[in-house]
All heavy atoms as TSV, in Angstrom:
chain	resi	resn	atom	element	x	y	z
A	1	MET	N	N	-14.198	25.486	-2.161
A	1	MET	CA	C	-14.468	24.218	-2.804
A	1	MET	C	C	-13.321	23.899	-3.767
A	1	MET	O	O	-12.903	24.736	-4.548
A	1	MET	CB	C	-15.782	24.319	-3.550
A	1	MET	CG	C	-16.222	23.056	-4.173
A	1	MET	SD	S	-17.952	23.309	-4.553
A	1	MET	CE	C	-18.198	22.262	-5.869
A	2	ALA	N	N	-12.832	22.712	-3.691
A	2	ALA	CA	C	-11.719	22.307	-4.533
A	2	ALA	C	C	-12.186	22.101	-5.965
A	2	ALA	O	O	-13.313	21.699	-6.219
A	2	ALA	CB	C	-11.112	21.013	-3.999
A	3	GLU	N	N	-11.300	22.415	-6.867
A	3	GLU	CA	C	-11.614	22.199	-8.274
A	3	GLU	C	C	-11.436	20.732	-8.623
A	3	GLU	O	O	-10.567	20.057	-8.097
A	3	GLU	CB	C	-10.688	23.023	-9.158
A	3	GLU	CG	C	-10.950	24.496	-9.110
A	3	GLU	CD	C	-10.075	25.241	-10.089
A	3	GLU	OE1	O	-9.711	24.660	-11.133
A	3	GLU	OE2	O	-9.747	26.398	-9.794
A	4	TYR	N	N	-12.283	20.263	-9.519
A	4	TYR	CA	C	-12.167	18.886	-9.987
A	4	TYR	C	C	-11.157	18.866	-11.114
A	4	TYR	O	O	-11.263	19.635	-12.072
A	4	TYR	CB	C	-13.529	18.381	-10.469
A	4	TYR	CG	C	-13.476	16.995	-11.052
A	4	TYR	CD1	C	-13.334	15.893	-10.226
A	4	TYR	CD2	C	-13.525	16.789	-12.414
A	4	TYR	CE1	C	-13.269	14.624	-10.747
A	4	TYR	CE2	C	-13.460	15.522	-12.951
A	4	TYR	CZ	C	-13.337	14.439	-12.118
A	4	TYR	OH	O	-13.262	13.169	-12.643
A	5	MET	N	N	-10.161	18.007	-10.984
A	5	MET	CA	C	-9.149	17.900	-12.031
A	5	MET	C	C	-9.265	16.543	-12.689
A	5	MET	O	O	-9.474	15.538	-12.020
A	5	MET	CB	C	-7.759	18.079	-11.450
A	5	MET	CG	C	-7.533	19.446	-10.849
A	5	MET	SD	S	-5.849	19.685	-10.325
A	5	MET	CE	C	-5.055	19.913	-11.904
A	6	GLU	N	N	-9.137	16.530	-13.971
A	6	GLU	CA	C	-9.229	15.287	-14.719
A	6	GLU	C	C	-7.892	15.034	-15.408
A	6	GLU	O	O	-7.317	15.936	-16.011
A	6	GLU	CB	C	-10.333	15.410	-15.766
A	6	GLU	CG	C	-10.806	14.085	-16.287
A	6	GLU	CD	C	-12.062	14.239	-17.129
A	6	GLU	OE1	O	-12.995	14.914	-16.692
A	6	GLU	OE2	O	-12.059	13.681	-18.233
A	7	PHE	N	N	-7.398	13.830	-15.276
A	7	PHE	CA	C	-6.131	13.467	-15.885
A	7	PHE	C	C	-6.365	12.353	-16.886
A	7	PHE	O	O	-7.072	11.392	-16.598
A	7	PHE	CB	C	-5.127	12.992	-14.820
A	7	PHE	CG	C	-4.769	14.049	-13.828
A	7	PHE	CD1	C	-5.422	14.136	-12.618
A	7	PHE	CD2	C	-3.791	14.976	-14.114
A	7	PHE	CE1	C	-5.101	15.112	-11.697
A	7	PHE	CE2	C	-3.457	15.972	-13.200
A	7	PHE	CZ	C	-4.121	16.033	-11.998
A	8	GLY	N	N	-5.743	12.462	-18.021
A	8	GLY	CA	C	-5.849	11.414	-19.023
A	8	GLY	C	C	-4.905	10.271	-18.708
A	8	GLY	O	O	-3.946	10.415	-17.955
A	9	LYS	N	N	-5.194	9.138	-19.280
A	9	LYS	CA	C	-4.311	7.988	-19.090
A	9	LYS	C	C	-3.078	8.162	-19.968
A	9	LYS	O	O	-3.186	8.529	-21.130
A	9	LYS	CB	C	-5.025	6.697	-19.494
A	9	LYS	CG	C	-6.165	6.327	-18.587
A	9	LYS	CD	C	-6.785	5.028	-19.037
A	9	LYS	CE	C	-7.974	4.669	-18.174
A	9	LYS	NZ	N	-8.603	3.436	-18.622
A	10	PRO	N	N	-1.907	7.891	-19.421
A	10	PRO	CA	C	-0.709	8.011	-20.254
A	10	PRO	C	C	-0.649	6.878	-21.279
A	10	PRO	O	O	-1.051	5.750	-21.003
A	10	PRO	CB	C	0.441	7.891	-19.254
A	10	PRO	CG	C	-0.143	7.178	-18.089
A	10	PRO	CD	C	-1.600	7.514	-18.055
A	11	CYS	N	N	-0.183	7.199	-22.455
A	11	CYS	CA	C	-0.029	6.192	-23.508
A	11	CYS	C	C	1.379	5.620	-23.413
A	11	CYS	O	O	2.368	6.323	-23.557
A	11	CYS	CB	C	-0.256	6.816	-24.876
A	11	CYS	SG	S	-0.050	5.635	-26.211
A	12	MET	N	N	1.452	4.334	-23.143
A	12	MET	CA	C	2.754	3.688	-23.000
A	12	MET	C	C	3.088	2.816	-24.210
A	12	MET	O	O	4.011	2.023	-24.179
A	12	MET	CB	C	2.771	2.865	-21.714
A	12	MET	CG	C	2.602	3.726	-20.476
A	12	MET	SD	S	2.545	2.809	-18.940
A	12	MET	CE	C	4.144	2.059	-18.892
A	13	THR	N	N	2.352	3.008	-25.274
A	13	THR	CA	C	2.505	2.165	-26.461
A	13	THR	C	C	3.898	2.226	-27.053
A	13	THR	O	O	4.470	1.208	-27.415
A	13	THR	CB	C	1.475	2.584	-27.530
A	13	THR	OG1	O	0.177	2.493	-26.956
A	13	THR	CG2	C	1.563	1.695	-28.748
A	14	ASN	N	N	4.464	3.416	-27.157
A	14	ASN	CA	C	5.736	3.573	-27.858
A	14	ASN	C	C	6.948	3.653	-26.940
A	14	ASN	O	O	8.015	4.058	-27.373
A	14	ASN	CB	C	5.678	4.818	-28.750
A	14	ASN	CG	C	4.653	4.655	-29.846
A	14	ASN	OD1	O	4.467	3.565	-30.368
A	14	ASN	ND2	N	3.964	5.723	-30.167
A	15	LEU	N	N	6.774	3.264	-25.679
A	15	LEU	CA	C	7.920	3.250	-24.775
A	15	LEU	C	C	8.848	2.099	-25.120
A	15	LEU	O	O	8.400	1.022	-25.522
A	15	LEU	CB	C	7.469	3.045	-23.326
A	15	LEU	CG	C	6.886	4.220	-22.594
A	15	LEU	CD1	C	6.480	3.786	-21.185
A	15	LEU	CD2	C	7.856	5.365	-22.507
A	16	PRO	N	N	10.149	2.301	-24.933
A	16	PRO	CA	C	11.063	1.172	-25.089
A	16	PRO	C	C	10.729	0.090	-24.067
A	16	PRO	O	O	10.312	0.387	-22.944
A	16	PRO	CB	C	12.436	1.777	-24.813
A	16	PRO	CG	C	12.265	3.237	-25.011
A	16	PRO	CD	C	10.849	3.555	-24.676
A	17	TYR	N	N	10.910	-1.157	-24.447
A	17	TYR	CA	C	10.539	-2.298	-23.615
A	17	TYR	C	C	11.179	-2.207	-22.228
A	17	TYR	O	O	10.505	-2.375	-21.210
A	17	TYR	CB	C	10.937	-3.600	-24.303
A	17	TYR	CG	C	10.665	-4.816	-23.458
A	17	TYR	CD1	C	9.384	-5.335	-23.373
A	17	TYR	CD2	C	11.685	-5.422	-22.739
A	17	TYR	CE1	C	9.117	-6.449	-22.590
A	17	TYR	CE2	C	11.431	-6.537	-21.953
A	17	TYR	CZ	C	10.151	-7.053	-21.885
A	17	TYR	OH	O	9.896	-8.136	-21.107
A	18	ASP	N	N	12.500	-1.940	-22.177
A	18	ASP	CA	C	13.211	-1.897	-20.894
A	18	ASP	C	C	12.642	-0.824	-19.971
A	18	ASP	O	O	12.496	-1.052	-18.762
A	18	ASP	CB	C	14.702	-1.641	-21.107
A	18	ASP	CG	C	15.396	-2.799	-21.811
A	18	ASP	OD1	O	14.816	-3.904	-21.821
A	18	ASP	OD2	O	16.497	-2.584	-22.342
A	19	LEU	N	N	12.317	0.323	-20.520
A	19	LEU	CA	C	11.757	1.398	-19.718
A	19	LEU	C	C	10.372	1.014	-19.187
A	19	LEU	O	O	10.063	1.241	-18.023
A	19	LEU	CB	C	11.667	2.691	-20.523
A	19	LEU	CG	C	11.101	3.906	-19.801
A	19	LEU	CD1	C	11.929	4.235	-18.567
A	19	LEU	CD2	C	11.043	5.089	-20.741
A	20	GLY	N	N	9.555	0.410	-20.019
A	20	GLY	CA	C	8.229	-0.029	-19.588
A	20	GLY	C	C	8.308	-1.058	-18.475
A	20	GLY	O	O	7.545	-1.004	-17.511
A	21	VAL	N	N	9.241	-1.989	-18.582
A	21	VAL	CA	C	9.421	-3.012	-17.549
A	21	VAL	C	C	9.834	-2.351	-16.234
A	21	VAL	O	O	9.313	-2.680	-15.168
A	21	VAL	CB	C	10.465	-4.055	-17.995
A	21	VAL	CG1	C	10.878	-4.946	-16.837
A	21	VAL	CG2	C	9.919	-4.891	-19.136
A	22	LYS	N	N	10.761	-1.386	-16.303
A	22	LYS	CA	C	11.204	-0.696	-15.084
A	22	LYS	C	C	10.053	0.074	-14.435
A	22	LYS	O	O	9.929	0.093	-13.213
A	22	LYS	CB	C	12.352	0.249	-15.411
A	22	LYS	CG	C	13.651	-0.460	-15.714
A	22	LYS	CD	C	14.747	0.519	-16.030
A	22	LYS	CE	C	16.019	-0.209	-16.424
A	22	LYS	NZ	N	17.105	0.718	-16.775
A	23	ILE	N	N	9.225	0.688	-15.257
A	23	ILE	CA	C	8.080	1.432	-14.713
A	23	ILE	C	C	7.137	0.488	-13.986
A	23	ILE	O	O	6.710	0.759	-12.856
A	23	ILE	CB	C	7.348	2.201	-15.834
A	23	ILE	CG1	C	8.217	3.357	-16.331
A	23	ILE	CG2	C	5.997	2.721	-15.345
A	23	ILE	CD1	C	7.697	4.040	-17.578
A	24	PHE	N	N	6.791	-0.629	-14.601
A	24	PHE	CA	C	5.884	-1.577	-13.955
A	24	PHE	C	C	6.506	-2.214	-12.717
A	24	PHE	O	O	5.815	-2.437	-11.719
A	24	PHE	CB	C	5.413	-2.650	-14.942
A	24	PHE	CG	C	4.262	-2.187	-15.769
A	24	PHE	CD1	C	4.457	-1.757	-17.069
A	24	PHE	CD2	C	2.985	-2.154	-15.245
A	24	PHE	CE1	C	3.390	-1.314	-17.831
A	24	PHE	CE2	C	1.908	-1.716	-15.989
A	24	PHE	CZ	C	2.111	-1.295	-17.293
A	25	GLU	N	N	7.794	-2.493	-12.748
A	25	GLU	CA	C	8.450	-3.036	-11.556
A	25	GLU	C	C	8.376	-2.037	-10.408
A	25	GLU	O	O	8.128	-2.416	-9.262
A	25	GLU	CB	C	9.907	-3.384	-11.857
A	25	GLU	CG	C	10.074	-4.640	-12.689
A	25	GLU	CD	C	11.515	-4.894	-13.096
A	25	GLU	OE1	O	12.381	-4.004	-12.894
A	25	GLU	OE2	O	11.788	-5.979	-13.629
A	26	GLN	N	N	8.580	-0.755	-10.712
A	26	GLN	CA	C	8.507	0.282	-9.678
A	26	GLN	C	C	7.091	0.372	-9.113
A	26	GLN	O	O	6.903	0.457	-7.903
A	26	GLN	CB	C	8.925	1.640	-10.258
A	26	GLN	CG	C	8.887	2.764	-9.249
A	26	GLN	CD	C	9.898	2.593	-8.146
A	26	GLN	OE1	O	11.026	2.193	-8.381
A	26	GLN	NE2	N	9.502	2.890	-6.932
A	27	ILE	N	N	6.100	0.343	-9.983
A	27	ILE	CA	C	4.704	0.409	-9.535
A	27	ILE	C	C	4.375	-0.769	-8.628
A	27	ILE	O	O	3.771	-0.608	-7.565
A	27	ILE	CB	C	3.744	0.452	-10.746
A	27	ILE	CG1	C	3.880	1.789	-11.469
A	27	ILE	CG2	C	2.302	0.213	-10.316
A	27	ILE	CD1	C	3.168	1.845	-12.807
A	28	LEU	N	N	4.776	-1.957	-9.038
A	28	LEU	CA	C	4.442	-3.165	-8.286
A	28	LEU	C	C	5.236	-3.294	-6.984
A	28	LEU	O	O	4.780	-3.952	-6.051
A	28	LEU	CB	C	4.649	-4.402	-9.157
A	28	LEU	CG	C	3.699	-4.506	-10.361
A	28	LEU	CD1	C	4.086	-5.697	-11.240
A	28	LEU	CD2	C	2.258	-4.626	-9.908
A	29	SER	N	N	6.410	-2.660	-6.905
A	29	SER	CA	C	7.228	-2.790	-5.700
A	29	SER	C	C	6.983	-1.655	-4.699
A	29	SER	O	O	7.550	-1.665	-3.608
A	29	SER	CB	C	8.708	-2.834	-6.064
A	29	SER	OG	O	9.118	-1.582	-6.583
A	30	THR	N	N	6.164	-0.683	-5.052
A	30	THR	CA	C	5.868	0.424	-4.149
A	30	THR	C	C	5.014	-0.073	-2.995
A	30	THR	O	O	4.001	-0.731	-3.202
A	30	THR	CB	C	5.124	1.544	-4.908
A	30	THR	OG1	O	5.941	1.962	-6.004
A	30	THR	CG2	C	4.827	2.716	-4.000
A	31	PRO	N	N	5.417	0.232	-1.755
A	31	PRO	CA	C	4.629	-0.245	-0.608
A	31	PRO	C	C	3.266	0.456	-0.532
A	31	PRO	O	O	3.107	1.583	-0.989
A	31	PRO	CB	C	5.485	0.110	0.599
A	31	PRO	CG	C	6.400	1.180	0.132
A	31	PRO	CD	C	6.586	0.984	-1.339
A	32	ARG	N	N	2.316	-0.238	0.058
A	32	ARG	CA	C	0.980	0.341	0.234
A	32	ARG	C	C	1.066	1.492	1.233
A	32	ARG	O	O	1.842	1.443	2.182
A	32	ARG	CB	C	0.014	-0.701	0.756
A	32	ARG	CG	C	-0.287	-1.800	-0.235
A	32	ARG	CD	C	-1.499	-2.595	0.237
A	32	ARG	NE	N	-1.830	-3.630	-0.709
A	32	ARG	CZ	C	-2.610	-3.444	-1.783
A	32	ARG	NH1	N	-3.123	-2.272	-2.008
A	32	ARG	NH2	N	-2.861	-4.438	-2.587
A	33	PRO	N	N	0.271	2.532	1.022
A	33	PRO	CA	C	0.304	3.659	1.958
A	33	PRO	C	C	-0.303	3.278	3.305
A	33	PRO	O	O	-1.210	2.449	3.385
A	33	PRO	CB	C	-0.534	4.736	1.260
A	33	PRO	CG	C	-1.386	3.996	0.287
A	33	PRO	CD	C	-0.636	2.764	-0.093
A	34	ASP	N	N	0.201	3.891	4.349
A	34	ASP	CA	C	-0.333	3.710	5.693
A	34	ASP	C	C	-1.385	4.802	5.900
A	34	ASP	O	O	-1.071	5.939	6.256
A	34	ASP	CB	C	0.787	3.825	6.719
A	34	ASP	CG	C	0.306	3.592	8.138
A	34	ASP	OD1	O	-0.926	3.456	8.347
A	34	ASP	OD2	O	1.156	3.545	9.041
A	35	TYR	N	N	-2.653	4.467	5.652
A	35	TYR	CA	C	-3.721	5.457	5.691
A	35	TYR	C	C	-3.932	6.026	7.090
A	35	TYR	O	O	-4.283	7.203	7.225
A	35	TYR	CB	C	-5.022	4.867	5.146
A	35	TYR	CG	C	-4.960	4.633	3.658
A	35	TYR	CD1	C	-4.893	3.350	3.139
A	35	TYR	CD2	C	-4.942	5.696	2.769
A	35	TYR	CE1	C	-4.815	3.131	1.774
A	35	TYR	CE2	C	-4.874	5.489	1.402
A	35	TYR	CZ	C	-4.809	4.206	0.900
A	35	TYR	OH	O	-4.726	4.002	-0.444
A	36	ASP	N	N	-3.699	5.237	8.124
A	36	ASP	CA	C	-3.825	5.749	9.490
A	36	ASP	C	C	-2.788	6.841	9.743
A	36	ASP	O	O	-3.088	7.888	10.317
A	36	ASP	CB	C	-3.673	4.629	10.512
A	36	ASP	CG	C	-4.825	3.645	10.470
A	36	ASP	OD1	O	-5.939	4.051	10.066
A	36	ASP	OD2	O	-4.612	2.473	10.835
A	37	LYS	N	N	-1.568	6.601	9.292
A	37	LYS	CA	C	-0.506	7.585	9.465
A	37	LYS	C	C	-0.814	8.854	8.660
A	37	LYS	O	O	-0.630	9.972	9.156
A	37	LYS	CB	C	0.828	6.984	9.015
A	37	LYS	CG	C	2.005	7.890	9.210
A	37	LYS	CD	C	3.281	7.197	8.782
A	37	LYS	CE	C	4.474	8.113	8.894
A	37	LYS	NZ	N	5.708	7.475	8.422
A	38	LEU	N	N	-1.292	8.694	7.433
A	38	LEU	CA	C	-1.643	9.847	6.609
A	38	LEU	C	C	-2.783	10.650	7.221
A	38	LEU	O	O	-2.773	11.885	7.216
A	38	LEU	CB	C	-2.015	9.396	5.193
A	38	LEU	CG	C	-0.888	8.811	4.352
A	38	LEU	CD1	C	-1.440	8.234	3.056
A	38	LEU	CD2	C	0.154	9.873	4.058
A	39	HIS	N	N	-3.783	9.957	7.767
A	39	HIS	CA	C	-4.919	10.632	8.399
A	39	HIS	C	C	-4.453	11.411	9.626
A	39	HIS	O	O	-4.870	12.564	9.835
A	39	HIS	CB	C	-5.988	9.610	8.782
A	39	HIS	CG	C	-7.187	10.212	9.419
A	39	HIS	ND1	N	-8.085	10.991	8.732
A	39	HIS	CD2	C	-7.624	10.171	10.700
A	39	HIS	CE1	C	-9.029	11.397	9.564
A	39	HIS	NE2	N	-8.767	10.911	10.768
A	40	GLU	N	N	-3.590	10.813	10.430
A	40	GLU	CA	C	-3.073	11.488	11.620
A	40	GLU	C	C	-2.271	12.727	11.229
A	40	GLU	O	O	-2.395	13.786	11.859
A	40	GLU	CB	C	-2.207	10.525	12.439
A	40	GLU	CG	C	-1.635	11.136	13.688
A	40	GLU	CD	C	-2.694	11.672	14.639
A	40	GLU	OE1	O	-3.769	11.054	14.747
A	40	GLU	OE2	O	-2.453	12.727	15.259
A	41	GLU	N	N	-1.463	12.612	10.196
A	41	GLU	CA	C	-0.685	13.768	9.720
A	41	GLU	C	C	-1.612	14.877	9.233
A	41	GLU	O	O	-1.389	16.062	9.514
A	41	GLU	CB	C	0.250	13.336	8.586
A	41	GLU	CG	C	0.943	14.477	7.923
A	41	GLU	CD	C	2.402	14.548	8.260
A	41	GLU	OE1	O	2.909	13.625	8.912
A	41	GLU	OE2	O	3.023	15.541	7.872
A	42	ALA	N	N	-2.671	14.517	8.525
A	42	ALA	CA	C	-3.633	15.512	8.052
A	42	ALA	C	C	-4.307	16.215	9.219
A	42	ALA	O	O	-4.468	17.446	9.207
A	42	ALA	CB	C	-4.669	14.854	7.148
A	43	ARG	N	N	-4.701	15.472	10.233
A	43	ARG	CA	C	-5.344	16.075	11.412
A	43	ARG	C	C	-4.371	17.019	12.128
A	43	ARG	O	O	-4.745	18.114	12.548
A	43	ARG	CB	C	-5.822	14.992	12.389
A	43	ARG	CG	C	-6.934	14.132	11.875
A	43	ARG	CD	C	-8.243	14.865	11.720
A	43	ARG	NE	N	-8.651	15.413	12.997
A	43	ARG	CZ	C	-9.315	16.556	13.147
A	43	ARG	NH1	N	-9.659	17.259	12.114
A	43	ARG	NH2	N	-9.636	16.985	14.331
A	44	ARG	N	N	-3.116	16.607	12.244
A	44	ARG	CA	C	-2.109	17.442	12.900
A	44	ARG	C	C	-1.924	18.751	12.132
A	44	ARG	O	O	-1.873	19.835	12.730
A	44	ARG	CB	C	-0.773	16.687	12.994
A	44	ARG	CG	C	0.309	17.433	13.748
A	44	ARG	CD	C	1.615	16.670	13.756
A	44	ARG	NE	N	2.172	16.479	12.432
A	44	ARG	CZ	C	2.797	17.431	11.725
A	44	ARG	NH1	N	2.932	18.634	12.208
A	44	ARG	NH2	N	3.300	17.162	10.530
A	45	LEU	N	N	-1.849	18.665	10.816
A	45	LEU	CA	C	-1.673	19.862	10.004
A	45	LEU	C	C	-2.903	20.770	10.057
A	45	LEU	O	O	-2.774	21.993	10.078
A	45	LEU	CB	C	-1.347	19.478	8.558
A	45	LEU	CG	C	0.013	18.807	8.356
A	45	LEU	CD1	C	0.149	18.297	6.942
A	45	LEU	CD2	C	1.134	19.768	8.699
A	46	GLU	N	N	-4.083	20.165	10.085
A	46	GLU	CA	C	-5.306	20.970	10.210
A	46	GLU	C	C	-5.305	21.754	11.524
A	46	GLU	O	O	-5.637	22.943	11.547
A	46	GLU	CB	C	-6.551	20.080	10.158
A	46	GLU	CG	C	-6.866	19.558	8.781
A	46	GLU	CD	C	-8.033	18.582	8.783
A	46	GLU	OE1	O	-8.565	18.260	9.870
A	46	GLU	OE2	O	-8.419	18.143	7.697
A	47	LYS	N	N	-4.928	21.084	12.609
A	47	LYS	CA	C	-4.877	21.763	13.910
A	47	LYS	C	C	-3.856	22.896	13.883
A	47	LYS	O	O	-4.097	23.969	14.437
A	47	LYS	CB	C	-4.525	20.761	15.013
A	47	LYS	CG	C	-5.657	19.818	15.343
A	47	LYS	CD	C	-5.242	18.842	16.433
A	47	LYS	CE	C	-6.356	17.859	16.729
A	47	LYS	NZ	N	-5.982	16.892	17.758
A	48	GLU	N	N	-2.719	22.667	13.252
A	48	GLU	CA	C	-1.691	23.700	13.149
A	48	GLU	C	C	-2.198	24.892	12.329
A	48	GLU	O	O	-1.975	26.047	12.698
A	48	GLU	CB	C	-0.422	23.113	12.523
A	48	GLU	CG	C	0.699	24.106	12.350
A	48	GLU	CD	C	1.297	24.592	13.659
A	48	GLU	OE1	O	1.007	24.010	14.724
A	48	GLU	OE2	O	2.056	25.579	13.622
A	49	MET	N	N	-2.889	24.639	11.239
A	49	MET	CA	C	-3.433	25.729	10.424
A	49	MET	C	C	-4.476	26.531	11.196
A	49	MET	O	O	-4.511	27.770	11.111
A	49	MET	CB	C	-4.034	25.190	9.121
A	49	MET	CG	C	-3.001	24.698	8.139
A	49	MET	SD	S	-3.670	24.257	6.528
A	49	MET	CE	C	-4.576	22.784	6.920
A	50	ILE	N	N	-5.303	25.845	11.959
A	50	ILE	CA	C	-6.310	26.534	12.772
A	50	ILE	C	C	-5.630	27.387	13.838
A	50	ILE	O	O	-6.029	28.539	14.078
A	50	ILE	CB	C	-7.284	25.512	13.399
A	50	ILE	CG1	C	-8.157	24.895	12.313
A	50	ILE	CG2	C	-8.133	26.168	14.479
A	50	ILE	CD1	C	-8.975	23.702	12.767
A	51	ARG	N	N	-4.583	26.853	14.459
A	51	ARG	CA	C	-3.848	27.602	15.474
A	51	ARG	C	C	-3.252	28.871	14.870
A	51	ARG	O	O	-3.375	29.965	15.439
A	51	ARG	CB	C	-2.740	26.736	16.084
A	51	ARG	CG	C	-2.000	27.396	17.239
A	51	ARG	CD	C	-0.815	26.560	17.699
A	51	ARG	NE	N	0.249	26.513	16.698
A	51	ARG	CZ	C	1.129	27.504	16.501
A	51	ARG	NH1	N	1.062	28.615	17.199
A	51	ARG	NH2	N	2.075	27.390	15.589
A	52	ILE	N	N	-2.629	28.742	13.708
A	52	ILE	CA	C	-2.021	29.906	13.043
A	52	ILE	C	C	-3.092	30.919	12.651
A	52	ILE	O	O	-2.917	32.130	12.838
A	52	ILE	CB	C	-1.202	29.447	11.817
A	52	ILE	CG1	C	0.034	28.682	12.275
A	52	ILE	CG2	C	-0.805	30.646	10.955
A	52	ILE	CD1	C	0.784	27.991	11.158
A	53	ARG	N	N	-4.208	30.455	12.128
A	53	ARG	CA	C	-5.300	31.354	11.753
A	53	ARG	C	C	-5.813	32.106	12.973
A	53	ARG	O	O	-6.051	33.321	12.910
A	53	ARG	CB	C	-6.434	30.587	11.096
A	53	ARG	CG	C	-7.547	31.511	10.602
A	53	ARG	CD	C	-8.735	30.761	10.123
A	53	ARG	NE	N	-9.306	30.019	11.251
A	53	ARG	CZ	C	-10.117	28.984	11.132
A	53	ARG	NH1	N	-10.457	28.545	9.941
A	53	ARG	NH2	N	-10.597	28.371	12.183
A	54	ASP	N	N	-5.961	31.406	14.095
A	54	ASP	CA	C	-6.431	32.064	15.318
A	54	ASP	C	C	-5.433	33.119	15.799
A	54	ASP	O	O	-5.830	34.196	16.252
A	54	ASP	CB	C	-6.694	31.035	16.414
A	54	ASP	CG	C	-7.908	30.162	16.121
A	54	ASP	OD1	O	-8.719	30.543	15.244
A	54	ASP	OD2	O	-8.025	29.093	16.755
A	55	LEU	N	N	-4.132	32.821	15.703
A	55	LEU	CA	C	-3.113	33.814	16.078
A	55	LEU	C	C	-3.190	35.043	15.178
A	55	LEU	O	O	-3.107	36.183	15.654
A	55	LEU	CB	C	-1.717	33.200	15.994
A	55	LEU	CG	C	-1.300	32.266	17.120
A	55	LEU	CD1	C	0.047	31.624	16.797
A	55	LEU	CD2	C	-1.236	33.014	18.429
A	56	GLU	N	N	-3.336	34.821	13.874
A	56	GLU	CA	C	-3.438	35.942	12.940
A	56	GLU	C	C	-4.691	36.768	13.209
A	56	GLU	O	O	-4.650	37.998	13.149
A	56	GLU	CB	C	-3.428	35.435	11.502
A	56	GLU	CG	C	-2.087	34.880	11.075
A	56	GLU	CD	C	-2.130	34.215	9.704
A	56	GLU	OE1	O	-3.243	33.993	9.163
A	56	GLU	OE2	O	-1.049	33.932	9.166
A	57	ASP	N	N	-5.804	36.096	13.506
A	57	ASP	CA	C	-7.041	36.818	13.828
A	57	ASP	C	C	-6.861	37.646	15.099
A	57	ASP	O	O	-7.322	38.786	15.171
A	57	ASP	CB	C	-8.215	35.850	13.991
A	57	ASP	CG	C	-8.681	35.262	12.679
A	57	ASP	OD1	O	-8.286	35.782	11.602
A	57	ASP	OD2	O	-9.434	34.261	12.723
A	58	ALA	N	N	-6.189	37.091	16.101
A	58	ALA	CA	C	-5.966	37.804	17.354
A	58	ALA	C	C	-5.078	39.034	17.114
A	58	ALA	O	O	-5.342	40.110	17.676
A	58	ALA	CB	C	-5.332	36.879	18.384
A	59	GLN	N	N	-4.055	38.876	16.279
A	59	GLN	CA	C	-3.186	40.013	15.965
A	59	GLN	C	C	-3.954	41.082	15.211
A	59	GLN	O	O	-3.818	42.270	15.492
A	59	GLN	CB	C	-1.999	39.553	15.127
A	59	GLN	CG	C	-0.948	38.785	15.892
A	59	GLN	CD	C	0.165	38.305	14.995
A	59	GLN	OE1	O	0.043	38.311	13.771
A	59	GLN	NE2	N	1.267	37.874	15.607
A	60	ARG	N	N	-4.774	40.687	14.276
A	60	ARG	CA	C	-5.563	41.635	13.489
A	60	ARG	C	C	-6.553	42.374	14.382
A	60	ARG	O	O	-6.733	43.581	14.239
A	60	ARG	CB	C	-6.318	40.886	12.372
A	60	ARG	CG	C	-6.874	41.796	11.324
A	60	ARG	CD	C	-7.501	41.047	10.155
A	60	ARG	NE	N	-6.580	40.073	9.543
A	60	ARG	CZ	C	-6.811	38.769	9.474
A	60	ARG	NH1	N	-7.912	38.254	9.928
A	60	ARG	NH2	N	-5.929	37.974	8.905
A	61	ASN	N	N	-7.171	41.672	15.328
A	61	ASN	CA	C	-8.131	42.298	16.236
A	61	ASN	C	C	-7.453	43.254	17.214
A	61	ASN	O	O	-8.019	44.252	17.615
A	61	ASN	CB	C	-8.936	41.244	16.988
A	61	ASN	CG	C	-9.904	40.534	16.069
A	61	ASN	OD1	O	-10.310	41.075	15.049
A	61	ASN	ND2	N	-10.277	39.321	16.424
A	62	SER	N	N	-6.210	42.915	17.629
A	62	SER	CA	C	-5.504	43.779	18.576
A	62	SER	C	C	-5.005	45.061	17.901
A	62	SER	O	O	-4.805	46.069	18.562
A	62	SER	CB	C	-4.339	43.040	19.234
A	62	SER	OG	O	-3.338	42.777	18.285
A	63	GLU	N	N	-4.807	45.028	16.589
A	63	GLU	CA	C	-4.364	46.215	15.847
A	63	GLU	C	C	-5.501	47.191	15.660
A	63	GLU	O	O	-5.273	48.385	15.511
A	63	GLU	CB	C	-3.797	45.818	14.485
A	63	GLU	CG	C	-2.491	45.072	14.577
A	63	GLU	CD	C	-2.013	44.552	13.225
A	63	GLU	OE1	O	-2.745	44.720	12.224
A	63	GLU	OE2	O	-0.934	43.953	13.186
A	64	ASN	N	N	-6.732	46.722	15.672
A	64	ASN	CA	C	-7.889	47.604	15.437
A	64	ASN	C	C	-8.391	48.233	16.682
A	64	ASN	O	O	-8.299	48.189	17.723
A	64	ASN	CB	C	-9.044	46.829	14.786
A	64	ASN	CG	C	-8.665	46.421	13.366
A	64	ASN	OD1	O	-7.845	47.080	12.745
A	64	ASN	ND2	N	-9.247	45.347	12.898
């Protein structure tokens, strides 16, 4: 079970104006994630992890 992590909000009150503007411009110009592509990558990695686990289990069983 994954641990729940909590992050506080960053305080941007005392940032220099130019730096704050650059941060917001970067946030607003970041493209939206392609969730279909991310989901496919996750499924591919899960299958790879299962394959590796099965190979390790087979090696462990053959040693015994």
